[in-house]
N, C-alpha and C positions, 0 to 999 in steps of 0.2 A: 504494500500500500504506500502510495506517495504521500508527501507532506500535505499536498493539496487535498487529497482524498481523506486523509485523517482530519484535516481542518473542516471539511464538509460534515463529517461524522460528528465531530466535537460540537460544532455550531448547531447541528440538527438536534443533538441530545440536549443542548442548553435551551433551545427554543421549547422543546417538549417539557422540560423540567420547569422552566419559568412560567409557562402557560398553566401548567398543573398547579404551581404555587399560587398563581393569581386567582385561580378558581377556589382555592382553600383559604386564602387570607381574609380575615374578617374586616379589616379596616380598608375603606375605599382607596386611600392614598397608597397603602401598601400594595394593593391590587394593581393600581395604575403604575406603580414603580416596577413591579415584576413584568407587566405588559410592555412597558417602555424598553426595558432591557431585552425582552424577547424580540421586540421589533429591531433593536440594534443587531442582535444575533442573526436575524433574517437578512439584514443588510449585509452582514459579513458573508453569509452564504452566497449572496448575489455577487459580491466582490470576487470570491474564490471561483465561482462558476464562470464569471467573465474571463478570468485568467486561464482556466481549464479550456475554455472554448477558443483560446488564442487571441482574445481581445485584451485591450488595456483595461484594468479596473479603474473605475471612475469614482473616487471617494467623494462623498457629499461633504459640504462644508458645515457639518453639524458634529457635535460631540455628545457622548452619553451624558456628560454633566449638564450641558445646555438643556437636554431633554428632561432630565430629572428636575432641574430648577424650574422649568415651565410647569411640570406636574405639581410641584409644591406651591408655586405662585398661584396657579389656578385653583388650588384647593386649600388656601390659607386657613379658612375657618375650620375645616376638618383637621388640619394639622395642629390647631390650637387645643384640640381635645387630646388628652393623653392617649397615646396608643397603648393598648394592653395586648400583649402578645401571648399566645399559648406556647407551650413547650414545642409543639409541632412547628409553629411558625418560626420560633427561634432556631430550631434545628434546620429548617429550610434555609434560613439566612447563613447558617454555618456551612451547610452543603454548598450554597451558592458561592461563598467565599473560597472554598476549596476548588470548586470548578473554575472560577476566574483565575485563581493562582496557577492552577494547572495549565490554563489557557495561555496566560502571558509567559509562563516558563516555556511551554511548547513553541510558541511563536517566536520567542527570542532565539531559541536554538535553531528553529527552522530558518530564520533570517540568516544566521551564520552559515548554514549549509545550502542556501538557496542556489539554484542552478542559473538564475538570471537576475538582472537588476529589477525587473518587474516583480518577480516573486519576492525578492528581498524587500522591496518597498511595501508590498502587500503585507508581508509578515510583520514588518516594523509597525505599520499602521494598526494591524490587528492587536499586536502586543500592547500598544498604547491604549487602545480602547478597552481591552480586557483589564488593564491596570485601573482605568477609570471606573469600570464596573466594580472592581474589587473595593476601591475607596468608597463607592456609593453603598455597597452592602456592609462594609465594615462600619461606616458612619451610622447607618441605620441600626445595625445590631447594637452598637454602643448606646444609641439613643433608647432602644427598647430595654436594654439592661439597666440603664441608670440615666434617666432624663436630666437630673441635676448636674451630673458630671459632664454629660454631653453639651449642655449649654455653656458650662464653664470652658470646656475644651474648644467649642466652636468660637466662642468670643475671645479666647486666648487671654482671659483676665489675669491669670498668674504671670504669663510671660510678658505681657505688655503693660502691666501695672494698672489695668482698668478695673 
């Protein structure tokens, strides 16, 4: 199996997992977050497929973090309500973290071994986006585990003297 074929499989598995998580998450913002990341993974499949078909992949000028910020901005009222997560939901975020870590590790290695400049550029882009997904899930998990700490961490009160 080539790196591109493995990438398609990884991204397809991620879409399936994130869509299943979205169906089970109780909070509407959490649901939208999982669906947003699933949409990113579908976009990744499109990039890889374009390269497999001999075309140049055409990355869109959006980032996962921009998408998530939009989700949160559009749902500000819902975010003001404390999210209460079940053990299953927390476990889903932990699994998502591991999936994203495995993803960016794989893409970084694949970039080093890439057979062409196009492949290398694709894998570098995918590694960057998977790192953003990791940060999104890590931040969300931290919020769910300890809201007070999350706000302090987000606002950097200790480090910046605020």
